[in-house]
PyMOL Python script that loads the backbone (N, CA, C, O; Angstrom):
from pymol import cmd

cmd.read_pdbstr("""\
ATOM      1  N   UNK A   1    -107.591 -21.504 240.461  1.00  0.00           N
ATOM      2  CA  UNK A   1    -106.256 -21.540 240.977  1.00  0.00           C
ATOM      3  C   UNK A   1    -106.066 -20.588 242.146  1.00  0.00           C
ATOM      4  O   UNK A   1    -105.270 -20.867 243.042  1.00  0.00           O
ATOM      5  N   UNK A   2    -106.760 -19.502 242.156  1.00  0.00           N
ATOM      6  CA  UNK A   2    -106.644 -18.537 243.233  1.00  0.00           C
ATOM      7  C   UNK A   2    -107.150 -19.112 244.541  1.00  0.00           C
ATOM      8  O   UNK A   2    -106.729 -18.672 245.611  1.00  0.00           O
ATOM      9  N   UNK A   3    -108.050 -20.090 244.476  1.00  0.00           N
ATOM     10  CA  UNK A   3    -108.590 -20.679 245.692  1.00  0.00           C
ATOM     11  C   UNK A   3    -107.587 -21.621 246.358  1.00  0.00           C
ATOM     12  O   UNK A   3    -107.730 -21.911 247.546  1.00  0.00           O
ATOM     13  N   UNK A   4    -106.584 -22.104 245.638  1.00  0.00           N
ATOM     14  CA  UNK A   4    -105.604 -23.024 246.189  1.00  0.00           C
ATOM     15  C   UNK A   4    -104.595 -22.319 247.098  1.00  0.00           C
ATOM     16  O   UNK A   4    -103.970 -22.967 247.938  1.00  0.00           O
ATOM     17  N   UNK A   5    -104.428 -21.026 246.947  1.00  0.00           N
ATOM     18  CA  UNK A   5    -103.439 -20.278 247.731  1.00  0.00           C
ATOM     19  C   UNK A   5    -104.003 -19.942 249.121  1.00  0.00           C
ATOM     20  O   UNK A   5    -105.070 -19.340 249.241  1.00  0.00           O
ATOM     21  N   UNK A   6    -103.279 -20.337 250.146  1.00  0.00           N
ATOM     22  CA  UNK A   6    -103.661 -19.949 251.512  1.00  0.00           C
ATOM     23  C   UNK A   6    -102.482 -19.187 252.131  1.00  0.00           C
ATOM     24  O   UNK A   6    -101.346 -19.659 252.089  1.00  0.00           O
ATOM     25  N   UNK A   7    -102.747 -18.046 252.686  1.00  0.00           N
ATOM     26  CA  UNK A   7    -101.640 -17.273 253.269  1.00  0.00           C
ATOM     27  C   UNK A   7    -101.082 -17.974 254.506  1.00  0.00           C
ATOM     28  O   UNK A   7    -101.799 -18.710 255.184  1.00  0.00           O
ATOM     29  N   UNK A   8     -99.816 -17.745 254.793  1.00  0.00           N
ATOM     30  CA  UNK A   8     -99.230 -18.383 255.989  1.00  0.00           C
ATOM     31  C   UNK A   8     -99.880 -17.803 257.248  1.00  0.00           C
ATOM     32  O   UNK A   8    -100.325 -16.655 257.247  1.00  0.00           O
ATOM     33  N   UNK A   9     -99.933 -18.582 258.297  1.00  0.00           N
ATOM     34  CA  UNK A   9    -100.545 -18.083 259.532  1.00  0.00           C
ATOM     35  C   UNK A   9     -99.706 -16.944 260.117  1.00  0.00           C
ATOM     36  O   UNK A   9     -98.483 -16.939 259.978  1.00  0.00           O
ATOM     37  N   UNK A  10    -100.344 -16.005 260.753  1.00  0.00           N
ATOM     38  CA  UNK A  10     -99.576 -14.899 261.336  1.00  0.00           C
ATOM     39  C   UNK A  10     -98.701 -15.413 262.475  1.00  0.00           C
ATOM     40  O   UNK A  10     -99.059 -16.381 263.145  1.00  0.00           O
ATOM     41  N   UNK A  11     -97.562 -14.770 262.695  1.00  0.00           N
ATOM     42  CA  UNK A  11     -96.679 -15.239 263.771  1.00  0.00           C
ATOM     43  C   UNK A  11     -97.310 -14.955 265.135  1.00  0.00           C
ATOM     44  O   UNK A  11     -98.129 -14.049 265.288  1.00  0.00           O
ATOM     45  N   UNK A  12     -96.906 -15.750 266.106  1.00  0.00           N
ATOM     46  CA  UNK A  12     -97.384 -15.512 267.465  1.00  0.00           C
ATOM     47  C   UNK A  12     -96.717 -14.251 268.003  1.00  0.00           C
ATOM     48  O   UNK A  12     -95.750 -13.752 267.427  1.00  0.00           O
ATOM     49  N   UNK A  13     -97.237 -13.753 269.095  1.00  0.00           N
ATOM     50  CA  UNK A  13     -96.689 -12.533 269.677  1.00  0.00           C
ATOM     51  C   UNK A  13     -95.225 -12.712 270.062  1.00  0.00           C
ATOM     52  O   UNK A  13     -94.409 -11.820 269.830  1.00  0.00           O
ATOM     53  N   UNK A  14     -94.889 -13.850 270.646  1.00  0.00           N
ATOM     54  CA  UNK A  14     -93.508 -14.114 271.042  1.00  0.00           C
ATOM     55  C   UNK A  14     -92.574 -14.114 269.834  1.00  0.00           C
ATOM     56  O   UNK A  14     -91.479 -13.553 269.885  1.00  0.00           O
ATOM     57  N   UNK A  15     -93.010 -14.741 268.762  1.00  0.00           N
ATOM     58  CA  UNK A  15     -92.192 -14.787 267.547  1.00  0.00           C
ATOM     59  C   UNK A  15     -92.012 -13.396 266.956  1.00  0.00           C
ATOM     60  O   UNK A  15     -90.914 -13.043 266.526  1.00  0.00           O
ATOM     61  N   UNK A  16     -93.077 -12.605 266.932  1.00  0.00           N
ATOM     62  CA  UNK A  16     -93.011 -11.261 266.365  1.00  0.00           C
ATOM     63  C   UNK A  16     -92.076 -10.370 267.178  1.00  0.00           C
ATOM     64  O   UNK A  16     -91.298  -9.608 266.604  1.00  0.00           O
ATOM     65  N   UNK A  17     -92.143 -10.456 268.508  1.00  0.00           N
ATOM     66  CA  UNK A  17     -91.259  -9.653 269.347  1.00  0.00           C
ATOM     67  C   UNK A  17     -89.803 -10.072 269.189  1.00  0.00           C
ATOM     68  O   UNK A  17     -88.907  -9.228 269.179  1.00  0.00           O
ATOM     69  N   UNK A  18     -89.572 -11.374 269.066  1.00  0.00           N
ATOM     70  CA  UNK A  18     -88.209 -11.866 268.873  1.00  0.00           C
ATOM     71  C   UNK A  18     -87.642 -11.369 267.541  1.00  0.00           C
ATOM     72  O   UNK A  18     -86.479 -10.971 267.466  1.00  0.00           O
ATOM     73  N   UNK A  19     -88.461 -11.395 266.501  1.00  0.00           N
ATOM     74  CA  UNK A  19     -88.052 -10.889 265.191  1.00  0.00           C
ATOM     75  C   UNK A  19     -87.724  -9.403 265.241  1.00  0.00           C
ATOM     76  O   UNK A  19     -86.705  -8.967 264.707  1.00  0.00           O
ATOM     77  N   UNK A  20     -88.594  -8.627 265.887  1.00  0.00           N
ATOM     78  CA  UNK A  20     -88.375  -7.183 265.982  1.00  0.00           C
ATOM     79  C   UNK A  20     -87.113  -6.861 266.759  1.00  0.00           C
ATOM     80  O   UNK A  20     -86.342  -5.988 266.360  1.00  0.00           O
ATOM     81  N   UNK A  21     -86.900  -7.551 267.851  1.00  0.00           N
ATOM     82  CA  UNK A  21     -85.720  -7.283 268.655  1.00  0.00           C
ATOM     83  C   UNK A  21     -84.454  -7.576 267.867  1.00  0.00           C
ATOM     84  O   UNK A  21     -83.505  -6.793 267.906  1.00  0.00           O
ATOM     85  N   UNK A  22     -84.428  -8.686 267.159  1.00  0.00           N
ATOM     86  CA  UNK A  22     -83.253  -9.033 266.370  1.00  0.00           C
ATOM     87  C   UNK A  22     -83.005  -8.009 265.275  1.00  0.00           C
ATOM     88  O   UNK A  22     -81.858  -7.674 264.980  1.00  0.00           O
ATOM     89  N   UNK A  23     -84.066  -7.519 264.682  1.00  0.00           N
ATOM     90  CA  UNK A  23     -83.941  -6.595 263.563  1.00  0.00           C
ATOM     91  C   UNK A  23     -83.528  -5.187 264.004  1.00  0.00           C
ATOM     92  O   UNK A  23     -82.746  -4.532 263.314  1.00  0.00           O
ATOM     93  N   UNK A  24     -84.040  -4.718 265.139  1.00  0.00           N
ATOM     94  CA  UNK A  24     -83.836  -3.321 265.526  1.00  0.00           C
ATOM     95  C   UNK A  24     -82.893  -3.131 266.700  1.00  0.00           C
ATOM     96  O   UNK A  24     -82.482  -2.000 266.959  1.00  0.00           O
ATOM     97  N   UNK A  25     -82.533  -4.174 267.416  1.00  0.00           N
ATOM     98  CA  UNK A  25     -81.688  -4.034 268.596  1.00  0.00           C
ATOM     99  C   UNK A  25     -80.504  -4.984 268.499  1.00  0.00           C
ATOM    100  O   UNK A  25     -80.482  -6.035 269.140  1.00  0.00           O
ATOM    101  N   UNK A  26     -79.527  -4.606 267.695  1.00  0.00           N
ATOM    102  CA  UNK A  26     -78.382  -5.474 267.463  1.00  0.00           C
ATOM    103  C   UNK A  26     -77.431  -5.430 268.665  1.00  0.00           C
ATOM    104  O   UNK A  26     -77.523  -4.541 269.512  1.00  0.00           O
ATOM    105  N   UNK A  27     -76.537  -6.383 268.722  1.00  0.00           N
ATOM    106  CA  UNK A  27     -75.591  -6.493 269.833  1.00  0.00           C
ATOM    107  C   UNK A  27     -74.698  -5.245 269.935  1.00  0.00           C
ATOM    108  O   UNK A  27     -74.521  -4.734 271.041  1.00  0.00           O
ATOM    109  N   UNK A  28     -74.131  -4.733 268.835  1.00  0.00           N
ATOM    110  CA  UNK A  28     -73.335  -3.513 268.967  1.00  0.00           C
ATOM    111  C   UNK A  28     -74.142  -2.324 269.507  1.00  0.00           C
ATOM    112  O   UNK A  28     -73.605  -1.478 270.222  1.00  0.00           O
ATOM    113  N   UNK A  29     -75.428  -2.266 269.162  1.00  0.00           N
ATOM    114  CA  UNK A  29     -76.275  -1.186 269.692  1.00  0.00           C
ATOM    115  C   UNK A  29     -76.450  -1.335 271.197  1.00  0.00           C
ATOM    116  O   UNK A  29     -76.419  -0.345 271.927  1.00  0.00           O
ATOM    117  N   UNK A  30     -76.633  -2.556 271.661  1.00  0.00           N
ATOM    118  CA  UNK A  30     -76.770  -2.792 273.096  1.00  0.00           C
ATOM    119  C   UNK A  30     -75.487  -2.447 273.834  1.00  0.00           C
ATOM    120  O   UNK A  30     -75.529  -1.831 274.899  1.00  0.00           O
ATOM    121  N   UNK A  31     -74.350  -2.838 273.279  1.00  0.00           N
ATOM    122  CA  UNK A  31     -73.065  -2.566 273.922  1.00  0.00           C
ATOM    123  C   UNK A  31     -72.811  -1.062 273.992  1.00  0.00           C
ATOM    124  O   UNK A  31     -72.419  -0.544 275.038  1.00  0.00           O
ATOM    125  N   UNK A  32     -73.032  -0.371 272.894  1.00  0.00           N
ATOM    126  CA  UNK A  32     -72.792   1.064 272.868  1.00  0.00           C
ATOM    127  C   UNK A  32     -73.752   1.801 273.801  1.00  0.00           C
ATOM    128  O   UNK A  32     -73.338   2.702 274.531  1.00  0.00           O
ATOM    129  N   UNK A  33     -75.019   1.428 273.780  1.00  0.00           N
ATOM    130  CA  UNK A  33     -76.002   2.090 274.630  1.00  0.00           C
ATOM    131  C   UNK A  33     -75.744   1.856 276.103  1.00  0.00           C
ATOM    132  O   UNK A  33     -75.806   2.789 276.903  1.00  0.00           O
ATOM    133  N   UNK A  34     -75.455   0.614 276.467  1.00  0.00           N
ATOM    134  CA  UNK A  34     -75.205   0.335 277.876  1.00  0.00           C
ATOM    135  C   UNK A  34     -73.901   0.982 278.332  1.00  0.00           C
ATOM    136  O   UNK A  34     -73.818   1.486 279.451  1.00  0.00           O
ATOM    137  N   UNK A  35     -72.901   0.970 277.486  1.00  0.00           N
ATOM    138  CA  UNK A  35     -71.634   1.630 277.833  1.00  0.00           C
ATOM    139  C   UNK A  35     -71.802   3.126 278.023  1.00  0.00           C
ATOM    140  O   UNK A  35     -71.176   3.717 278.903  1.00  0.00           O
ATOM    141  N   UNK A  36     -72.640   3.736 277.208  1.00  0.00           N
ATOM    142  CA  UNK A  36     -72.879   5.168 277.330  1.00  0.00           C
ATOM    143  C   UNK A  36     -73.570   5.492 278.656  1.00  0.00           C
ATOM    144  O   UNK A  36     -73.176   6.434 279.344  1.00  0.00           O
ATOM    145  N   UNK A  37     -74.592   4.725 279.017  1.00  0.00           N
ATOM    146  CA  UNK A  37     -75.295   4.989 280.275  1.00  0.00           C
ATOM    147  C   UNK A  37     -74.406   4.712 281.488  1.00  0.00           C
ATOM    148  O   UNK A  37     -74.405   5.488 282.444  1.00  0.00           O
ATOM    149  N   UNK A  38     -73.660   3.625 281.455  1.00  0.00           N
ATOM    150  CA  UNK A  38     -72.776   3.309 282.578  1.00  0.00           C
ATOM    151  C   UNK A  38     -71.688   4.370 282.704  1.00  0.00           C
ATOM    152  O   UNK A  38     -71.378   4.818 283.807  1.00  0.00           O
ATOM    153  N   UNK A  39     -71.114   4.769 281.582  1.00  0.00           N
ATOM    154  CA  UNK A  39     -70.093   5.814 281.600  1.00  0.00           C
ATOM    155  C   UNK A  39     -70.632   7.139 282.115  1.00  0.00           C
ATOM    156  O   UNK A  39     -69.959   7.839 282.872  1.00  0.00           O
ATOM    157  N   UNK A  40     -71.836   7.477 281.709  1.00  0.00           N
ATOM    158  CA  UNK A  40     -72.449   8.717 282.176  1.00  0.00           C
ATOM    159  C   UNK A  40     -72.725   8.651 283.677  1.00  0.00           C
ATOM    160  O   UNK A  40     -72.567   9.650 284.379  1.00  0.00           O
ATOM    161  N   UNK A  41     -73.128   7.504 284.166  1.00  0.00           N
ATOM    162  CA  UNK A  41     -73.362   7.339 285.599  1.00  0.00           C
ATOM    163  C   UNK A  41     -72.075   7.477 286.399  1.00  0.00           C
ATOM    164  O   UNK A  41     -72.054   8.142 287.435  1.00  0.00           O
ATOM    165  N   UNK A  42     -71.017   6.861 285.932  1.00  0.00           N
ATOM    166  CA  UNK A  42     -69.724   6.954 286.613  1.00  0.00           C
ATOM    167  C   UNK A  42     -69.220   8.396 286.587  1.00  0.00           C
ATOM    168  O   UNK A  42     -68.740   8.905 287.599  1.00  0.00           O
ATOM    169  N   UNK A  43     -69.328   9.051 285.438  1.00  0.00           N
ATOM    170  CA  UNK A  43     -68.907  10.447 285.327  1.00  0.00           C
ATOM    171  C   UNK A  43     -69.721  11.346 286.252  1.00  0.00           C
ATOM    172  O   UNK A  43     -69.166  12.233 286.901  1.00  0.00           O
ATOM    173  N   UNK A  44     -71.022  11.124 286.317  1.00  0.00           N
ATOM    174  CA  UNK A  44     -71.882  11.920 287.191  1.00  0.00           C
ATOM    175  C   UNK A  44     -71.472  11.750 288.643  1.00  0.00           C
ATOM    176  O   UNK A  44     -71.411  12.725 289.392  1.00  0.00           O
ATOM    177  N   UNK A  45     -71.197  10.538 289.038  1.00  0.00           N
ATOM    178  CA  UNK A  45     -70.799  10.272 290.420  1.00  0.00           C
ATOM    179  C   UNK A  45     -69.486  10.971 290.752  1.00  0.00           C
ATOM    180  O   UNK A  45     -69.386  11.685 291.749  1.00  0.00           O
ATOM    181  N   UNK A  46     -68.478  10.756 289.904  1.00  0.00           N
ATOM    182  CA  UNK A  46     -67.147  11.307 290.192  1.00  0.00           C
ATOM    183  C   UNK A  46     -67.157  12.833 290.146  1.00  0.00           C
ATOM    184  O   UNK A  46     -66.691  13.487 291.078  1.00  0.00           O
ATOM    185  N   UNK A  47     -67.681  13.390 289.076  1.00  0.00           N
ATOM    186  CA  UNK A  47     -67.644  14.855 288.951  1.00  0.00           C
ATOM    187  C   UNK A  47     -68.584  15.536 289.951  1.00  0.00           C
ATOM    188  O   UNK A  47     -68.276  16.616 290.455  1.00  0.00           O
ATOM    189  N   UNK A  48     -69.715  14.914 290.235  1.00  0.00           N
ATOM    190  CA  UNK A  48     -70.655  15.499 291.197  1.00  0.00           C
ATOM    191  C   UNK A  48     -70.074  15.567 292.591  1.00  0.00           C
ATOM    192  O   UNK A  48     -70.165  16.600 293.255  1.00  0.00           O
ATOM    193  N   UNK A  49     -69.480  14.481 293.039  1.00  0.00           N
ATOM    194  CA  UNK A  49     -68.887  14.484 294.374  1.00  0.00           C
ATOM    195  C   UNK A  49     -67.651  15.372 294.428  1.00  0.00           C
ATOM    196  O   UNK A  49     -67.360  15.970 295.465  1.00  0.00           O
ATOM    197  N   UNK A  50     -66.930  15.461 293.331  1.00  0.00           N
ATOM    198  CA  UNK A  50     -65.776  16.359 293.275  1.00  0.00           C
ATOM    199  C   UNK A  50     -66.232  17.816 293.426  1.00  0.00           C
ATOM    200  O   UNK A  50     -65.624  18.583 294.173  1.00  0.00           O
ATOM    201  N   UNK A  51     -67.285  18.190 292.726  1.00  0.00           N
ATOM    202  CA  UNK A  51     -67.807  19.558 292.828  1.00  0.00           C
ATOM    203  C   UNK A  51     -68.347  19.837 294.230  1.00  0.00           C
ATOM    204  O   UNK A  51     -68.162  20.935 294.755  1.00  0.00           O
ATOM    205  N   UNK A  52     -69.002  18.866 294.832  1.00  0.00           N
ATOM    206  CA  UNK A  52     -69.498  19.058 296.195  1.00  0.00           C
ATOM    207  C   UNK A  52     -68.360  19.283 297.171  1.00  0.00           C
ATOM    208  O   UNK A  52     -68.455  20.131 298.059  1.00  0.00           O
ATOM    209  N   UNK A  53     -67.286  18.529 297.010  1.00  0.00           N
ATOM    210  CA  UNK A  53     -66.142  18.693 297.896  1.00  0.00           C
ATOM    211  C   UNK A  53     -65.533  20.082 297.742  1.00  0.00           C
ATOM    212  O   UNK A  53     -65.162  20.715 298.731  1.00  0.00           O
ATOM    213  N   UNK A  54     -65.432  20.553 296.508  1.00  0.00           N
ATOM    214  CA  UNK A  54     -64.855  21.869 296.257  1.00  0.00           C
ATOM    215  C   UNK A  54     -65.711  22.991 296.828  1.00  0.00           C
ATOM    216  O   UNK A  54     -65.176  23.993 297.303  1.00  0.00           O
ATOM    217  N   UNK A  55     -67.030  22.839 296.790  1.00  0.00           N
ATOM    218  CA  UNK A  55     -67.939  23.906 297.214  1.00  0.00           C
ATOM    219  C   UNK A  55     -68.583  23.661 298.569  1.00  0.00           C
ATOM    220  O   UNK A  55     -69.582  24.295 298.907  1.00  0.00           O
ATOM    221  N   UNK A  56     -68.021  22.753 299.342  1.00  0.00           N
ATOM    222  CA  UNK A  56     -68.640  22.394 300.610  1.00  0.00           C
ATOM    223  C   UNK A  56     -68.767  23.587 301.546  1.00  0.00           C
ATOM    224  O   UNK A  56     -69.819  23.783 302.154  1.00  0.00           O
ATOM    225  N   UNK A  57     -67.722  24.380 301.671  1.00  0.00           N
ATOM    226  CA  UNK A  57     -67.765  25.541 302.580  1.00  0.00           C
ATOM    227  C   UNK A  57     -68.839  26.534 302.136  1.00  0.00           C
ATOM    228  O   UNK A  57     -69.569  27.068 302.971  1.00  0.00           O
ATOM    229  N   UNK A  58     -68.939  26.781 300.861  1.00  0.00           N
ATOM    230  CA  UNK A  58     -69.936  27.729 300.339  1.00  0.00           C
ATOM    231  C   UNK A  58     -71.363  27.203 300.561  1.00  0.00           C
ATOM    232  O   UNK A  58     -72.267  27.971 300.888  1.00  0.00           O
ATOM    233  N   UNK A  59     -71.552  25.916 300.386  1.00  0.00           N
ATOM    234  CA  UNK A  59     -72.883  25.319 300.571  1.00  0.00           C
ATOM    235  C   UNK A  59     -73.286  25.382 302.043  1.00  0.00           C
ATOM    236  O   UNK A  59     -74.426  25.715 302.365  1.00  0.00           O
ATOM    237  N   UNK A  60     -72.349  25.063 302.931  1.00  0.00           N
ATOM    238  CA  UNK A  60     -72.665  25.100 304.367  1.00  0.00           C
ATOM    239  C   UNK A  60     -72.942  26.536 304.827  1.00  0.00           C
ATOM    240  O   UNK A  60     -73.794  26.768 305.685  1.00  0.00           O
ATOM    241  N   UNK A  61     -72.226  27.479 304.256  1.00  0.00           N
ATOM    242  CA  UNK A  61     -72.394  28.886 304.618  1.00  0.00           C
ATOM    243  C   UNK A  61     -73.731  29.452 304.130  1.00  0.00           C
ATOM    244  O   UNK A  61     -74.266  30.381 304.734  1.00  0.00           O
ATOM    245  N   UNK A  62     -74.266  28.905 303.053  1.00  0.00           N
ATOM    246  CA  UNK A  62     -75.490  29.444 302.455  1.00  0.00           C
ATOM    247  C   UNK A  62     -76.719  29.224 303.336  1.00  0.00           C
ATOM    248  O   UNK A  62     -77.708  29.941 303.189  1.00  0.00           O
ATOM    249  N   UNK A  63     -76.681  28.268 304.230  1.00  0.00           N
ATOM    250  CA  UNK A  63     -77.806  28.011 305.113  1.00  0.00           C
ATOM    251  C   UNK A  63     -78.982  27.342 304.412  1.00  0.00           C
ATOM    252  O   UNK A  63     -80.119  27.459 304.869  1.00  0.00           O
ATOM    253  N   UNK A  64     -78.733  26.665 303.342  1.00  0.00           N
ATOM    254  CA  UNK A  64     -79.779  25.978 302.588  1.00  0.00           C
ATOM    255  C   UNK A  64     -80.371  24.838 303.416  1.00  0.00           C
ATOM    256  O   UNK A  64     -79.668  24.195 304.196  1.00  0.00           O
ATOM    257  N   UNK A  65     -81.658  24.598 303.240  1.00  0.00           N
ATOM    258  CA  UNK A  65     -82.306  23.478 303.939  1.00  0.00           C
ATOM    259  C   UNK A  65     -81.745  22.149 303.456  1.00  0.00           C
ATOM    260  O   UNK A  65     -81.695  21.178 304.211  1.00  0.00           O
ATOM    261  N   UNK A  66     -81.331  22.109 302.215  1.00  0.00           N
ATOM    262  CA  UNK A  66     -80.774  20.884 301.647  1.00  0.00           C
ATOM    263  C   UNK A  66     -79.269  20.921 301.881  1.00  0.00           C
ATOM    264  O   UNK A  66     -78.537  21.571 301.134  1.00  0.00           O
ATOM    265  N   UNK A  67     -78.815  20.238 302.899  1.00  0.00           N
ATOM    266  CA  UNK A  67     -77.396  20.261 303.259  1.00  0.00           C
ATOM    267  C   UNK A  67     -76.558  19.361 302.375  1.00  0.00           C
ATOM    268  O   UNK A  67     -76.969  18.941 301.294  1.00  0.00           O
ATOM    269  N   UNK A  68     -75.370  19.083 302.877  1.00  0.00           N
ATOM    270  CA  UNK A  68     -74.431  18.260 302.109  1.00  0.00           C
ATOM    271  C   UNK A  68     -74.935  16.822 301.967  1.00  0.00           C
ATOM    272  O   UNK A  68     -74.773  16.213 300.910  1.00  0.00           O
ATOM    273  N   UNK A  69     -75.537  16.283 303.014  1.00  0.00           N
ATOM    274  CA  UNK A  69     -76.023  14.900 302.952  1.00  0.00           C
ATOM    275  C   UNK A  69     -77.071  14.708 301.862  1.00  0.00           C
ATOM    276  O   UNK A  69     -77.014  13.741 301.103  1.00  0.00           O
ATOM    277  N   UNK A  70     -78.019  15.622 301.788  1.00  0.00           N
ATOM    278  CA  UNK A  70     -79.058  15.528 300.772  1.00  0.00           C
ATOM    279  C   UNK A  70     -78.507  15.661 299.368  1.00  0.00           C
ATOM    280  O   UNK A  70     -78.956  14.983 298.443  1.00  0.00           O
ATOM    281  N   UNK A  71     -77.550  16.523 299.221  1.00  0.00           N
ATOM    282  CA  UNK A  71     -76.940  16.697 297.891  1.00  0.00           C
ATOM    283  C   UNK A  71     -76.141  15.453 297.491  1.00  0.00           C
ATOM    284  O   UNK A  71     -76.173  15.025 296.337  1.00  0.00           O
ATOM    285  N   UNK A  72     -75.434  14.888 298.455  1.00  0.00           N
ATOM    286  CA  UNK A  72     -74.674  13.657 298.157  1.00  0.00           C
ATOM    287  C   UNK A  72     -75.615  12.513 297.778  1.00  0.00           C
ATOM    288  O   UNK A  72     -75.346  11.760 296.842  1.00  0.00           O
ATOM    289  N   UNK A  73     -76.708  12.392 298.508  1.00  0.00           N
ATOM    290  CA  UNK A  73     -77.679  11.345 298.206  1.00  0.00           C
ATOM    291  C   UNK A  73     -78.273  11.561 296.813  1.00  0.00           C
ATOM    292  O   UNK A  73     -78.469  10.604 296.064  1.00  0.00           O
ATOM    293  N   UNK A  74     -78.558  12.814 296.470  1.00  0.00           N
ATOM    294  CA  UNK A  74     -79.115  13.121 295.151  1.00  0.00           C
ATOM    295  C   UNK A  74     -78.171  12.754 294.018  1.00  0.00           C
ATOM    296  O   UNK A  74     -78.581  12.154 293.025  1.00  0.00           O
ATOM    297  N   UNK A  75     -76.915  13.114 294.172  1.00  0.00           N
ATOM    298  CA  UNK A  75     -75.929  12.807 293.122  1.00  0.00           C
ATOM    299  C   UNK A  75     -75.696  11.300 293.035  1.00  0.00           C
ATOM    300  O   UNK A  75     -75.625  10.744 291.939  1.00  0.00           O
ATOM    301  N   UNK A  76     -75.577  10.645 294.179  1.00  0.00           N
ATOM    302  CA  UNK A  76     -75.365   9.196 294.175  1.00  0.00           C
ATOM    303  C   UNK A  76     -76.575   8.476 293.582  1.00  0.00           C
ATOM    304  O   UNK A  76     -76.423   7.513 292.831  1.00  0.00           O
ATOM    305  N   UNK A  77     -77.773   8.944 293.921  1.00  0.00           N
ATOM    306  CA  UNK A  77     -78.984   8.335 293.364  1.00  0.00           C
ATOM    307  C   UNK A  77     -79.082   8.490 291.863  1.00  0.00           C
ATOM    308  O   UNK A  77     -79.451   7.555 291.152  1.00  0.00           O
ATOM    309  N   UNK A  78     -78.744   9.691 291.380  1.00  0.00           N
ATOM    310  CA  UNK A  78     -78.788   9.925 289.936  1.00  0.00           C
ATOM    311  C   UNK A  78     -77.759   9.049 289.215  1.00  0.00           C
ATOM    312  O   UNK A  78     -78.048   8.469 288.169  1.00  0.00           O
ATOM    313  N   UNK A  79     -76.558   8.962 289.787  1.00  0.00           N
ATOM    314  CA  UNK A  79     -75.518   8.129 289.180  1.00  0.00           C
ATOM    315  C   UNK A  79     -75.912   6.654 289.198  1.00  0.00           C
ATOM    316  O   UNK A  79     -75.703   5.938 288.219  1.00  0.00           O
ATOM    317  N   UNK A  80     -76.480   6.204 290.310  1.00  0.00           N
ATOM    318  CA  UNK A  80     -76.897   4.799 290.404  1.00  0.00           C
ATOM    319  C   UNK A  80     -78.024   4.493 289.415  1.00  0.00           C
ATOM    320  O   UNK A  80     -78.080   3.401 288.849  1.00  0.00           O
ATOM    321  N   UNK A  81     -78.917   5.456 289.211  1.00  0.00           N
ATOM    322  CA  UNK A  81     -79.999   5.263 288.240  1.00  0.00           C
ATOM    323  C   UNK A  81     -79.440   5.116 286.830  1.00  0.00           C
ATOM    324  O   UNK A  81     -79.879   4.247 286.077  1.00  0.00           O
ATOM    325  N   UNK A  82     -78.485   5.949 286.473  1.00  0.00           N
ATOM    326  CA  UNK A  82     -77.885   5.866 285.135  1.00  0.00           C
ATOM    327  C   UNK A  82     -77.141   4.543 284.942  1.00  0.00           C
ATOM    328  O   UNK A  82     -77.242   3.923 283.884  1.00  0.00           O
ATOM    329  N   UNK A  83     -76.401   4.115 285.951  1.00  0.00           N
ATOM    330  CA  UNK A  83     -75.704   2.832 285.849  1.00  0.00           C
ATOM    331  C   UNK A  83     -76.724   1.691 285.754  1.00  0.00           C
ATOM    332  O   UNK A  83     -76.526   0.743 284.994  1.00  0.00           O
ATOM    333  N   UNK A  84     -77.807   1.781 286.521  1.00  0.00           N
ATOM    334  CA  UNK A  84     -78.862   0.770 286.455  1.00  0.00           C
ATOM    335  C   UNK A  84     -79.501   0.693 285.084  1.00  0.00           C
ATOM    336  O   UNK A  84     -79.786  -0.397 284.590  1.00  0.00           O
ATOM    337  N   UNK A  85     -79.731   1.847 284.463  1.00  0.00           N
ATOM    338  CA  UNK A  85     -80.281   1.863 283.105  1.00  0.00           C
ATOM    339  C   UNK A  85     -79.306   1.202 282.134  1.00  0.00           C
ATOM    340  O   UNK A  85     -79.717   0.475 281.229  1.00  0.00           O
ATOM    341  N   UNK A  86     -78.001   1.460 282.329  1.00  0.00           N
ATOM    342  CA  UNK A  86     -77.004   0.819 281.475  1.00  0.00           C
ATOM    343  C   UNK A  86     -76.973  -0.689 281.628  1.00  0.00           C
ATOM    344  O   UNK A  86     -76.841  -1.413 280.641  1.00  0.00           O
ATOM    345  N   UNK A  87     -77.095  -1.167 282.857  1.00  0.00           N
ATOM    346  CA  UNK A  87     -77.117  -2.610 283.097  1.00  0.00           C
ATOM    347  C   UNK A  87     -78.395  -3.220 282.510  1.00  0.00           C
ATOM    348  O   UNK A  87     -78.361  -4.295 281.911  1.00  0.00           O
ATOM    349  N   UNK A  88     -79.510  -2.525 282.688  1.00  0.00           N
ATOM    350  CA  UNK A  88     -80.776  -3.003 282.098  1.00  0.00           C
ATOM    351  C   UNK A  88     -80.647  -3.078 280.578  1.00  0.00           C
ATOM    352  O   UNK A  88     -81.086  -4.050 279.962  1.00  0.00           O
ATOM    353  N   UNK A  89     -80.052  -2.063 279.982  1.00  0.00           N
ATOM    354  CA  UNK A  89     -79.897  -2.020 278.521  1.00  0.00           C
ATOM    355  C   UNK A  89     -79.048  -3.184 278.034  1.00  0.00           C
ATOM    356  O   UNK A  89     -79.295  -3.728 276.958  1.00  0.00           O
ATOM    357  N   UNK A  90     -78.056  -3.566 278.814  1.00  0.00           N
ATOM    358  CA  UNK A  90     -77.167  -4.658 278.426  1.00  0.00           C
ATOM    359  C   UNK A  90     -77.926  -5.996 278.402  1.00  0.00           C
ATOM    360  O   UNK A  90     -77.743  -6.796 277.485  1.00  0.00           O
ATOM    361  N   UNK A  91     -78.771  -6.234 279.405  1.00  0.00           N
ATOM    362  CA  UNK A  91     -79.412  -7.540 279.536  1.00  0.00           C
ATOM    363  C   UNK A  91     -80.806  -7.615 278.936  1.00  0.00           C
ATOM    364  O   UNK A  91     -81.286  -8.715 278.660  1.00  0.00           O
ATOM    365  N   UNK A  92     -81.466  -6.498 278.727  1.00  0.00           N
ATOM    366  CA  UNK A  92     -82.849  -6.531 278.229  1.00  0.00           C
ATOM    367  C   UNK A  92     -82.917  -6.562 276.725  1.00  0.00           C
ATOM    368  O   UNK A  92     -84.009  -6.592 276.157  1.00  0.00           O
TER     369      UNK A  92
END
""", "prot")
cmd.dss("prot")
cmd.show_as("cartoon", "prot")
cmd.util.cbc("prot")
cmd.orient("prot")
């Protein structure tokens, strides 16, 4: 009787990944995660540029090689990266 039993075939890679994603990455998790990253990106952009505006005179006076333009690009890039991660999290 033991010879009559055959185990089911293993799932294909696509099936296994689909199963894992459904089990570990639920829709509420995606919404919360993407919302957190997008919110953090927006907050970084707004607060970063606000702080730069407040300290512009001090930064220009310091004579730093990294002027206002470089700092603005850095803050905008960081904020855009966080928003991009949030969008990726939503769709991936």
